[in-house]
C-alpha positions in Angstrom: 77.6 151.5 146.5 74.7 151.1 144.0 74.6 148.0 142.0 74.5 148.3 138.2 71.1 146.8 136.9 71.2 143.1 135.0 70.5 144.5 131.7 73.2 147.2 132.2 75.8 144.6 133.5 75.4 142.6 130.2 75.8 145.6 128.0 79.1 146.0 129.4 80.0 142.8 129.1 79.0 142.3 125.5 80.9 145.5 124.8 84.1 143.9 126.3 83.7 140.8 124.2 83.4 143.2 121.2 86.9 145.0 122.0 88.6 142.1 122.7 87.4 140.4 119.7 90.3 140.7 116.7 89.8 143.5 114.7 90.3 141.5 111.6 89.7 137.2 111.4 91.7 135.5 109.0 90.7 135.4 105.4 91.1 132.7 102.8 91.1 132.6 99.1 91.1 129.7 96.9 91.9 128.9 93.3 90.1 126.9 91.4 86.7 126.7 92.5 86.4 123.4 90.7 88.5 120.6 91.8 89.9 118.5 89.1 92.7 115.6 89.0 96.3 117.1 89.5 95.1 120.6 89.0 97.4 122.8 91.1 95.0 124.4 94.0 96.4 127.3 95.5 95.0 128.8 99.0 96.1 132.3 100.1 95.6 132.8 104.3 95.7 136.2 105.6 96.1 137.3 109.2 96.5 133.9 110.6 97.7 134.3 113.8 100.2 132.3 115.6 98.3 129.3 117.5 95.5 129.3 115.5 94.2 125.5 114.6 94.1 125.4 111.3 93.2 122.7 109.4 92.5 121.6 105.3 90.0 119.1 104.8 90.0 117.2 101.3 86.8 114.8 100.7 86.0 112.9 97.8 83.7 110.6 96.3 85.6 107.6 94.4 84.5 105.1 92.7 86.1 101.8 92.8 88.3 100.0 90.1 87.9 96.9 88.7 89.7 95.0 91.2 87.4 96.9 94.0 90.0 99.2 94.9 90.1 102.8 95.9 92.9 105.9 96.3 92.9 109.9 97.0 96.0 111.4 97.3 97.4 114.7 98.4 100.4 115.5 96.1 103.3 118.1 96.6 101.6 120.2 99.8 104.1 122.9 100.3 103.4 124.2 104.1 105.0 127.5 104.7 104.0 127.3 108.3 104.8 124.7 110.6 101.3 123.1 112.6 102.4 122.2 116.1 100.0 119.2 117.8 100.0 117.7 114.4 97.3 115.3 113.2 96.3 113.5 110.0 92.6 112.2 110.7 91.0 109.8 107.9 87.6 108.8 107.7 86.2 106.8 104.9 82.6 104.8 104.3 82.0 101.7 102.7 85.3 100.1 102.5 86.5 96.8 103.8 90.0 98.0 104.8 92.1 101.4 104.3 95.6 102.3 104.8 97.2 105.9 104.8 100.8 106.4 103.6 102.8 109.9 103.8 105.7 111.2 103.3 106.5 114.5 105.3 110.4 115.6 105.1 112.3 112.8 105.6 109.6 110.6 107.0 107.5 108.2 105.7 104.6 106.9 108.0 102.4 103.8 106.9 98.7 103.0 108.8 96.8 100.4 108.4 92.9 100.0 109.3 89.7 97.4 108.9 86.9 98.3 108.6 84.0 97.9 110.7 80.7 98.2 109.7 82.1 99.3 106.5 83.6 102.6 108.4 87.5 103.2 108.9 88.7 105.8 110.8 92.6 106.6 111.6 94.6 109.2 113.1 98.4 109.9 113.0 99.5 112.5 115.7 102.7 114.4 115.5 104.5 117.7 114.9 103.7 118.6 111.0 107.0 120.6 110.0 107.1 123.6 107.3 108.3 122.9 104.1 107.1 120.0 101.7 104.5 117.3 102.4 105.4 115.0 99.4 102.0 112.8 99.4 99.1 112.0 101.7 97.5 109.3 100.2 94.5 106.9 101.7 93.6 103.7 99.3 92.3 100.5 100.0 89.2 98.0 99.3 85.8 98.7 98.9 82.8 97.2 100.0 80.7 96.8 96.7 81.9 97.8 93.2 78.4 100.0 92.8 79.1 101.7 95.7 82.1 104.8 95.6 84.1 105.4 98.5 83.2 108.1 100.7 86.3 109.5 102.5 88.2 112.6 103.6 91.7 113.7 104.9 92.5 116.1 107.2 95.6 118.1 108.1 95.6 120.0 110.9 97.7 121.6 113.9 98.2 124.7 115.5 100.1 127.2 113.3 103.8 128.4 114.0 104.8 130.9 111.2 104.3 133.9 108.9 100.5 135.5 109.0 100.2 135.8 105.6 101.0 132.8 103.1 100.2 130.1 100.2 99.9 126.6 100.8 99.7 124.4 97.4 98.8 120.9 96.5 97.1 118.7 94.0 94.6 116.1 94.4 94.1 112.9 92.2 92.4 109.3 92.6 88.9 109.9 92.3 88.4 109.8 88.6 85.2 109.6 87.7 84.0 110.9 91.1 84.2 114.2 92.6 86.3 116.2 95.3 86.1 119.1 97.7 88.9 121.1 99.8 87.9 123.2 102.6 89.7 125.1 105.3 88.9 125.4 109.0 90.3 127.9 111.6 89.9 127.1 115.3 87.1 124.8 114.5 85.4 127.3 112.2 84.7 126.9 108.4 86.2 129.6 106.6 84.4 130.9 103.6 86.7 130.8 100.9 86.8 133.3 98.0 87.3 131.9 94.7 89.7 133.8 92.2 88.5 134.7 89.1 90.4 134.9 86.1 88.9 137.1 83.2 89.2 135.7 79.6 91.8 136.9 77.8 90.8 139.4 74.4 92.0 139.2 70.7 90.8 142.5 70.1 88.6 143.6 67.4 89.4 143.5 63.6 92.2 140.8 64.0 92.7 137.3 62.5 91.4 134.6 64.1 93.8 132.8 66.5 95.5 130.0 65.2 95.6 126.9 67.2 98.9 124.5 66.7 98.8 121.0 68.3 102.5 120.0 69.8 103.3 116.4 68.9 103.3 113.7 71.3 106.9 113.0 72.7 108.2 109.6 72.0 108.3 107.1 74.5 111.1 104.9 75.6 110.8 102.0 77.5 113.7 99.7 79.2 112.4 96.2 80.5 114.6 93.6 82.7 115.4 90.0 81.4 112.7 88.4 83.3 110.2 91.2 82.2 109.7 91.8 85.8 110.0 95.5 85.6 109.9 98.1 83.0 111.2 101.5 83.0 109.2 104.3 80.8 110.3 107.9 80.1 109.7 110.4 77.4 112.6 110.9 74.9 115.1 113.6 76.1 114.1 113.2 79.8 117.2 110.6 80.7 120.2 112.4 81.8 123.2 111.0 82.8 123.5 108.3 80.4 122.2 107.3 76.5 118.9 105.7 76.4 120.9 102.8 74.5 122.7 102.6 77.8 119.9 102.0 80.1 119.7 98.1 81.7 117.5 96.7 84.6 119.0 93.6 86.4 118.0 91.9 89.7 120.0 93.1 92.6 120.5 91.1 95.8 120.0 93.5 98.1 117.8 92.4 101.3 114.9 94.6 101.8 114.4 96.2 105.7 114.1 93.7 108.3 110.5 92.6 108.9 109.7 93.0 105.2 109.1 90.2 102.8 110.2 90.8 99.1 107.6 90.1 96.4 109.5 90.6 93.4 113.1 92.1 93.0 114.7 93.7 94.3 115.6 95.5 90.5 118.4 98.1 89.8 118.2 100.5 87.2 122.3 100.8 85.6 124.2 102.9 85.4 124.1 104.5 88.4 122.9 108.1 89.0 121.1 109.0 85.8 118.2 111.0 86.2 115.1 111.8 84.7 113.4 115.5 83.9 109.9 115.0 83.3 109.7 111.8 85.8 109.9 108.4 84.6 107.5 105.7 85.5 108.8 102.1 87.0 106.5 99.3 86.7 106.7 95.7 88.6 104.5 93.1 87.7 102.5 91.8 90.2 101.4 88.6 88.0 101.7 85.6 90.4 101.6 87.1 93.6 98.5 86.3 94.7 94.7 87.9 94.8 94.7 89.1 98.2 93.6 92.4 98.1 93.9 93.1 101.7 97.7 93.0 101.5 99.5 96.6 101.3 101.9 95.9 98.6 104.5 98.7 98.7 106.9 99.6 96.4 110.2 100.8 97.9 113.3 102.6 96.7 117.0 102.2 97.8 118.3 105.8 97.7 122.1 104.4 98.6 121.4 104.6 102.6 117.8 103.2 103.2 114.9 101.7 101.5 111.8 104.1 101.6 108.0 103.6 100.2 107.2 105.0 96.9 103.5 106.5 96.4 102.3 104.2 93.8 99.1 102.8 91.9 97.6 99.2 91.3 96.6 98.9 88.0 95.6 95.2 86.9 98.5 93.0 87.8 100.9 95.7 87.8 102.4 98.4 90.6 103.7 101.6 89.3 105.2 104.8 90.5 106.5 107.8 89.5 110.5 108.3 90.2 112.9 111.3 89.4 116.2 109.1 89.4 117.6 105.6 89.1 118.0 103.3 91.9 116.8 99.9 93.2 113.3 99.2 93.5 111.5 96.2 95.0 107.9 95.1 95.3 107.5 93.9 99.3 105.0 93.8 101.7 105.3 95.4 105.1 105.7 93.1 108.5 102.7 91.6 109.9 101.6 93.0 112.9 99.2 90.4 114.8 96.7 92.4 117.2 94.2 91.6 119.9 90.5 91.2 119.0 88.9 94.9 119.5 85.8 95.3 122.1 82.5 95.4 121.6 81.5 98.3 119.1 85.3 99.6 118.4 86.9 99.5 115.1 89.7 96.9 114.8 92.8 99.0 114.3 96.5 97.9 113.4 98.9 101.1 113.4 102.8 100.3 112.2 104.9 103.8 111.7 108.2 103.3 109.5 110.6 105.6 109.8 112.9 105.8 107.0 115.8 106.7 109.4 117.9 104.1 111.4 116.5 103.5 114.8 117.7 101.5 117.6 115.8 98.2 118.0 113.4 98.0 120.7 113.7 94.9 123.3 110.9 92.6 122.9 108.2 93.1 126.0 107.1 89.7 127.3 104.1 89.4 129.9 106.3 88.2 133.4 104.7 84.6 134.6 102.5 85.4 137.7 104.5 84.5 141.1 102.5 82.0 143.1 103.9 83.3 146.0 100.7 85.1 147.3 98.6 81.8 146.4 101.4 80.1 148.8 100.8 82.6 151.3 97.3 82.7 151.5 96.8 78.8 151.7 99.9 78.9 154.4 97.5 81.2 156.9 94.3 79.2 156.4 96.3 76.2 157.1 97.7 77.9 160.4 94.0 79.2 161.5 92.7 75.8 160.9 95.6 73.9 163.3 94.8 77.0 166.2 90.8 76.2 165.7 91.2 72.4 165.9 94.0 73.1 168.9 91.7 74.7 170.7 89.3 72.1 170.6 
């Protein structure tokens, strides 16, 4: 039998590879081509096969605010497919500390990390369900006011669902900086084709278009008797009550076990009111201290459980957007004490907060070391010594 020559065998192998390769790879179209705050971003994906590793990376250069803090948030991310073996990865440079908060379906997650040489890397593993991811927010404390934070948020996993789909979301928090969005399939950057919109034509010979300016809607603000909590909304946004009937009072509801209530809780009365567009609830942080490493969180009571809200800190006020009334508290999460990290490894503390009730885990204790092995060893040595002395 004649053996094929090496060049011929190589040609056959290359031909087989070309035949096995997919006839069409995934294509991605993204709009707009320039990312601005709160502008809807649309990613259209075609021919994305199941079990392909799909990743969206949002990266940004973020100037620090007046308090030396930063924030980058991805909001209202609509995922038309699920990501099995999912991962949310964070990388931030020029930071002292950072924390990640995310809400995926009915689950809220918070991860805290301390910087090592100005760098924080954090990962949260778990399947990412199809549907709405309300927010993925990275925030923390920067190293120096003159140096912007360079950060990226990766959302990845093995795609399960339709091959052709549309992903939508918005990004904010990088005021004065810049942001970029990239898509990877199986670890390879996919070139995105920006969509173009042709400007509309007014035709020839017509009158110049008339520009009208809508008046700014009137704003309504309700405050608590102690002035610690304020609720602001547009006139006409309130449903379920009249503006004059709204009030805010201090509640005696306890925050989750392990959490510490700093201000409140405050209850918006009457119950059952809603806001469209959203209202802004603000709680004063005056007198809570200047420790910028503390993860102050706004909690909301939904009638069954406390849930963390996506919030922002401006000066001595923490605020969040809400669509309905309820009870709200400024709180700090449980303090977790960690051992010192090994040399060269970043210090990282991870706390996961599930919004569904879960049984309390039994405390883990390290059993005291039994002295029995030492006693047996000493006994054996004593017996050996006695035998030696007896022989003499």
